C-alpha positions, 0 to 999 in steps of 0.5 A, a space after each residue: 166055738 167052731 174054728 172059722 179059720 179053716 174055711 180059708 183053706 178052702 178058698 185057697 184051694 180055689 186059688 184065691 191065695 196061689 202066686 204061681 209058684 213065685 217067692 217062698 213057700 210054707 214050710 212044715 218046720 216054718 209053720 211048727 216054729 211059728 206055732 210055738 212062737 204064738 203058743 208061747 207068746 200066749 203062755 207068756 202074757 196070760 202068765 203075767 196077767 193072771 199073776 197080776 190079776 191075783 195080786 191086784 184084783 180082776 180089771 174089767 177093762 183089761 178083760 173086755 179090752 183083750 176080749 174085743 181086741 182078740 175078737 177084731 184080730 181073729 176076724 181081720 186074720 181069717 179075712 185078710 191071711 196076707 197080713 197074718 205074720 203081723 196080726 197073728 202075734 198080736 192076736 196072741 198077745 191079746 188072747 194071753 190077756 183075755 186068758 190070763 183074767 179068765 184063769 185068774 178067776 178060776 184059780 181064785 176059786 180053785 187053787 192049782 186048777 190052772 197048772 193042771 189045765 195047762 198040762 192037760 191041754 198040752 197032753 191032748 195036743 201031743 196025744 192028738 198030734 201023735 194019732 194023726 202023725 200016725 194015721 190013727 185018725 185019718 182026716 176024711 171027709 166024713 171026719 171033717 163033716 162030723 167034726 166041723 158039724 158037731 163044732 157048729 152045734 156046740 157054737 149054736 148050743 152055747 150062744 142059746 145057752 147065753 141068750 137064755 141066761 139073760 132071762 134068768 134060764 139056762 139051757 146047760 146044767 152048771 154042775 152034776 153028772 150031766 154038766 161034766 158029761 157035756 163039758 167032756 163031749 165038748 173037750 173031745 170035739 175040741 180035741 178033734 179039731 186039732 186033727 183038722 188043724 194039723 191036716 191044714 198044715 199039711 196041706 198047705 205045705 203040700 199045695 205050695 201056699 205062700 210063706 205067710 200061710 205058716 202064720 195063718 196055720 199057726 193061728 188056726 191052731 192056737 185058736 183051737 188050742 185056746 178054746 181047749 184050754 177054756 173047755 179043760 178048765 170048765 170041765 175041772 171046775 165042774 169036777 172040783 164041785 162034786 
C-alpha cells in the first residue's frame, strides 16, 4: 500500500536527476495539468471497462493483464523517471482497466456504490489539498516519518493477511465494527499520503527539477488517489453490509 514513488525525490535531492539548470524545468501548472490528465484518463478507461463488464460479465483475463501491466509500468516509472511522459499515461490506462473491473464487482453487489466512492475520493482529495495549501497540515520530517511508517505497516498487514488467507485464515475481519474501523484508519492514512504527494510536487518545482518530473509527480499522485478510491470502495461496502 505504500507509495514507493516518493523515494525518487530523495534520489533527486542527491543530484541523480539534476541537469545543471539546462533545458525546461518542472512547473506547478505543468504538474497540475498532467495530474488532471492522468486522473481523467484513468476515469475514462475505468468507466468504459466497468460498463462493459456489467453488461458482458467479468473477464479474468482483462483483470489480470491490466493488474500485471499496471504493476510493471509502475516499477518502470519509479526506476526510470526520465521516461515517465510515456509510462505514466500507459499506467493510467492499465490502472483504469483494473479499477473498472474491480468497480464492476462492487457495483453489481451494491448498486450506486461506485458513484459514492468516486465522489468521496474527490472530496477527500480537495479537502487534503486545502489543508495542505493553507498550512493546516504541514509535512514536517516527523509527519512524513509517521505517515510513511503507517503506510508501510498497512502494506505488511495486507500482505500477511493475503498469505494467511491462502491457508483459510484471516488476520483482518471481513465485517462488523472492527472491520469498518480498520478500513477507516486505512482511508485516513491514504488521505495523509496525499499531503506528501502535494509536497513532492512543490519541492520538484522549487528545486528546478527537469520537465519530465511533472509527469512523475502526477504519476505518484495518481497512485495514491487510486489507493484511496479502492479503500473507499471497501469502506462503503463494509458499511452497506451492516
